[in-house]
Every structure is written in C-alpha cells, then in structure tokens.
C-alpha positions as a printed NumPy array, in Angstrom:
array([[-30.276,  -1.377,   2.194],
       [-30.246,   2.317,   3.096],
       [-28.953,   4.947,   0.663],
       [-25.879,   5.415,   2.858],
       [-25.227,   1.662,   2.945],
       [-25.611,   1.47 ,  -0.857],
       [-23.182,   4.362,  -1.321],
       [-20.616,   2.687,   0.952],
       [-21.114,  -0.651,  -0.801],
       [-20.571,   1.019,  -4.174],
       [-17.35 ,   2.615,  -2.883],
       [-16.15 ,  -0.664,  -1.356],
       [-16.129,   1.081,   2.006],
       [-18.413,  -1.431,   3.634],
       [-15.635,  -4.003,   3.949],
       [-11.924,  -3.402,   4.512],
       [-11.06 ,  -6.703,   2.85 ],
       [-12.913,  -5.774,  -0.364],
       [-11.29 ,  -2.336,  -0.321],
       [ -7.767,  -3.735,   0.051],
       [ -8.311,  -6.479,  -2.522],
       [ -9.522,  -3.856,  -5.005],
       [ -6.343,  -1.895,  -4.284],
       [ -4.283,  -5.037,  -4.937],
       [ -5.878,  -5.082,  -8.408],
       [ -5.039,  -1.411,  -8.92 ],
       [ -1.423,  -2.128,  -7.934],
       [ -1.239,  -4.962, -10.503],
       [ -2.552,  -2.559, -13.152],
       [  0.001,   0.096, -12.178],
       [  2.848,  -2.404, -12.533],
       [  1.542,  -3.168, -16.056],
       [  1.391,   0.533, -16.835],
       [  4.967,   1.202, -15.663],
       [  6.282,  -1.752, -17.632],
       [  4.483,  -0.781, -20.881],
       [  5.191,   2.954, -20.747],
       [  8.319,   4.714, -21.957],
       [ 10.021,   8.024, -21.253],
       [  8.03 ,  10.553, -19.237],
       [  5.011,   8.237, -19.252],
       [  7.006,   5.583, -17.419],
       [  8.235,   8.112, -14.841],
       [  4.653,   9.304, -14.242],
       [  3.333,   5.728, -13.949],
       [  6.155,   4.895, -11.518],
       [  5.252,   7.954,  -9.43 ],
       [  1.66 ,   6.689,  -9.148],
       [  2.832,   3.156,  -8.308],
       [  5.252,   4.386,  -5.626],
       [  2.556,   6.538,  -4.055],
       [ -0.077,   3.772,  -4.165],
       [  2.235,   1.187,  -2.602],
       [  3.519,   3.547,   0.096],
       [  0.042,   4.709,   1.099],
       [ -1.501,   1.212,   0.883],
       [  1.159,  -0.465,   3.023],
       [  1.087,   2.292,   5.633],
       [ -2.682,   1.916,   6.009],
       [ -2.385,  -1.861,   6.353],
       [  0.373,  -1.458,   8.93 ],
       [ -1.643,   1.03 ,  10.986],
       [ -5.098,  -0.552,  10.766],
       [ -5.201,  -4.126,   9.462],
       [ -2.125,  -5.783,  10.923],
       [ -2.829,  -4.768,  14.545],
       [ -6.334,  -6.281,  14.33 ],
       [ -5.047,  -9.427,  12.609],
       [ -2.41 ,  -9.956,  15.313],
       [ -5.077, -10.401,  17.957],
       [ -8.013, -11.735,  15.92 ],
       [ -6.945, -15.305,  15.22 ],
       [ -4.551, -18.   ,  16.392],
       [ -1.281, -17.566,  14.565],
       [ -2.105, -13.955,  13.704],
       [  1.144, -12.699,  15.206],
       [  3.21 , -14.946,  12.918],
       [  1.146, -14.111,   9.841],
       [  1.619, -10.384,  10.465],
       [  5.356, -10.749,  11.131],
       [  5.752, -12.554,   7.791],
       [  3.838,  -9.771,   5.996],
       [  5.912,  -7.052,   7.72 ],
       [  9.139,  -8.734,   6.639],
       [  7.859,  -8.816,   3.043],
       [  6.774,  -5.173,   3.265],
       [ 10.211,  -4.071,   4.48 ],
       [ 11.931,  -5.882,   1.59 ],
       [  9.478,  -4.364,  -0.898],
       [  9.974,  -0.869,   0.526],
       [ 13.738,  -1.229,   0.122],
       [ 13.389,  -2.189,  -3.562],
       [ 10.697,   0.41 ,  -4.171],
       [ 12.958,   3.062,  -2.652],
       [ 15.754,   2.021,  -5.036],
       [ 13.371,   2.178,  -8.01 ],
       [ 12.047,   5.556,  -6.867],
       [ 15.574,   6.953,  -7.079],
       [ 16.467,   5.38 , -10.433],
       [ 16.252,   6.8  , -13.909],
       [ 13.493,   4.807, -15.605],
       [ 15.731,   4.497, -18.705],
       [ 18.482,   2.805, -16.652],
       [ 19.247,  -0.735, -17.893],
       [ 18.652,  -2.097, -14.38 ],
       [ 15.244,  -0.464, -13.973],
       [ 12.968,  -3.036, -15.68 ],
       [ 14.653,  -6.101, -14.133],
       [ 14.318,  -4.555, -10.657],
       [ 10.717,  -3.527, -11.384],
       [  9.861,  -7.096, -12.463],
       [ 11.542,  -8.514,  -9.359],
       [  9.568,  -6.126,  -7.16 ],
       [  6.345,  -6.958,  -8.991],
       [  6.813, -10.685,  -8.375],
       [  7.458, -10.067,  -4.665],
       [  4.587,  -7.588,  -4.227],
       [  2.093,  -9.892,  -5.954],
       [  3.229, -12.85 ,  -3.805],
       [  2.824, -10.609,  -0.747],
       [ -0.691,  -9.577,  -1.818],
       [ -1.695, -13.236,  -2.35 ],
       [ -0.335, -14.127,   1.103],
       [ -2.32 , -11.282,   2.689],
       [ -5.47 , -12.376,   0.903],
       [ -4.994, -16.047,   1.767],
       [ -3.67 , -15.915,   5.335],
       [ -4.727, -12.566,   6.771],
       [ -7.815, -11.31 ,   4.952],
       [ -9.658, -14.642,   5.02 ],
       [ -9.213, -14.842,   8.78 ],
       [-10.294, -11.239,   9.273],
       [-13.503, -11.94 ,   7.347],
       [-14.171, -15.055,   9.427],
       [-13.418, -13.51 ,  12.796],
       [-14.526,  -9.91 ,  12.431],
       [-18.101,  -8.72 ,  12.235],
       [-19.394,  -6.563,   9.372],
       [-19.511,  -3.441,  11.545],
       [-15.863,  -3.734,  12.469],
       [-14.871,  -4.464,   8.854],
       [-16.74 ,  -1.302,   7.801],
       [-15.076,   0.734,  10.564],
       [-11.673,  -0.607,   9.501],
       [-12.349,   0.438,   5.896],
       [-13.008,   3.981,   7.103],
       [ -9.832,   3.902,   9.209],
       [ -7.809,   2.684,   6.205],
       [ -9.12 ,   5.59 ,   4.111],
       [ -8.25 ,   8.04 ,   6.906],
       [ -4.751,   6.548,   7.269],
       [ -4.202,   6.772,   3.507],
       [ -5.133,  10.451,   3.49 ],
       [ -2.198,  11.275,   5.783],
       [  0.272,   8.514,   4.881],
       [  3.761,   9.074,   3.479],
       [  3.811,   8.987,  -0.331],
       [  7.242,   7.347,  -0.636],
       [  8.603,   4.153,   0.912],
       [ 10.304,   4.349,   4.282],
       [ 12.013,   0.998,   4.929],
       [ 12.174,   0.193,   8.627],
       [  8.822,   1.809,   9.401],
       [  6.555,  -1.238,   9.231],
       [  4.602,  -1.196,  12.479],
       [  1.654,   0.863,  13.667],
       [  3.766,   2.383,  16.451],
       [  6.594,   3.35 ,  14.081],
       [  4.099,   4.724,  11.549],
       [  2.439,   6.822,  14.234],
       [  5.815,   8.132,  15.428],
       [  7.484,   8.726,  12.048],
       [  4.572,   8.798,   9.635],
       [  3.254,  12.335,  10.082],
       [  6.666,  13.958,   9.577],
       [  7.526,  11.596,   6.714],
       [  4.176,  12.384,   5.091],
       [  4.768,  16.135,   5.332],
       [  8.272,  15.785,   3.884],
       [  7.079,  13.425,   1.129],
       [  4.151,  15.627,   0.133],
       [  6.383,  18.717,   0.106],
       [  8.916,  16.85 ,  -2.045],
       [  6.111,  15.763,  -4.416],
       [  4.909,  19.356,  -4.744],
       [  8.426,  20.674,  -5.419],
       [  9.129,  17.973,  -8.008],
       [  5.859,  18.686,  -9.745],
       [  6.563,  22.434,  -9.781],
       [ 10.014,  21.768, -11.242],
       [  8.467,  19.581, -13.926],
       [ 10.035,  16.384, -12.603],
       [  6.61 ,  15.039, -11.573],
       [  7.832,  12.091,  -9.605]])
C-alpha cells in the first residue's frame, strides 16, 4: 500500500461506506452526549448534533443517493424510503433546534428523533450501503468518499426540511449554507453558541 493509500485508509477516505458508517457511530455518540448533558453543555452538544446530522444528510443526498438509485435493482425505491425518513427527521431536528433544552418536551422529542435516526441509519447500512459495496468498485467508492467530504465542507449546518434531493440541495444548499454559517457565527459571537 502506498503512503497516500495508507493515509486515506487511516482517515476512512478510501471507502464512502466506511466513512458514512463511522459517522453513524459519531451521531449515536452525540445523541448520548445531548441526553446526558445539562444546561449549557446540553445546548452545545445539541448544536454539534444538529450540525453533524444536517451536514451528513446533505452529503448523502448529493453523493450517495444518486449513485444508489442507478446502481442496483430497487435502488430507486430504497432511496425514496430513505428520503422520506430524512425529511421527517429534518422536521423534528428543526423543532429541537428551536427549543430550549430545558423545556419539558425536549428530551421526549430528542429520544423520538434518536429512535428514528438510528432506524434510518440501520436501513441505509442494510439496504443501500451493502448494495453500493457489492456493485461499486473500490475506485468509485474512494471517489465518492472524497465527494462526500467536499459536500460536507459546503453543506448547510441546520436542517432544511423539503430539501432532500441532489437537485434541491444544489439549488438551495449554497444559500442555505451561507445563511446557516452566518447565523452560527452570530450566535457564537452573542454567546448563544448554538
């Protein structure tokens, strides 16, 4: 293995499926963190969770789902099911993002979202990622990992329900990302950090 290949393997960049599955683990850990934390710690953990989910889903919508649609029989249906789940999750995540973390309804809604997001991740891993691994060569999986990283670098940092396709992300994503990142900067400067 070349030095470059070893570096990519160490970063998980050699395989989009490994990269996304690692992110699914990070998302599980962030849900734990939000649930365990209190006060400002909970708000900060929620900010990281919101950002991770928004960026992760946008990258999947722009890079992974379009390839899955055309890579295997039934891909269209698998992707449509995932997009429906993503829209529902974005709606709940948007509600959580606007809530006070001390609100009595916050933890029940967070737990509901967690259950749905984890079921969504398992469905991606079982129905979409397995097929991508079977039907896509290593070079394309590596290229997709790079595209996911590039998409994440410019993705919106807050959920935008109704923007669940590559075309919609391309049309709305850049402006949403600029607005989201400006909002994040202003909140941080005002000490609201989230």
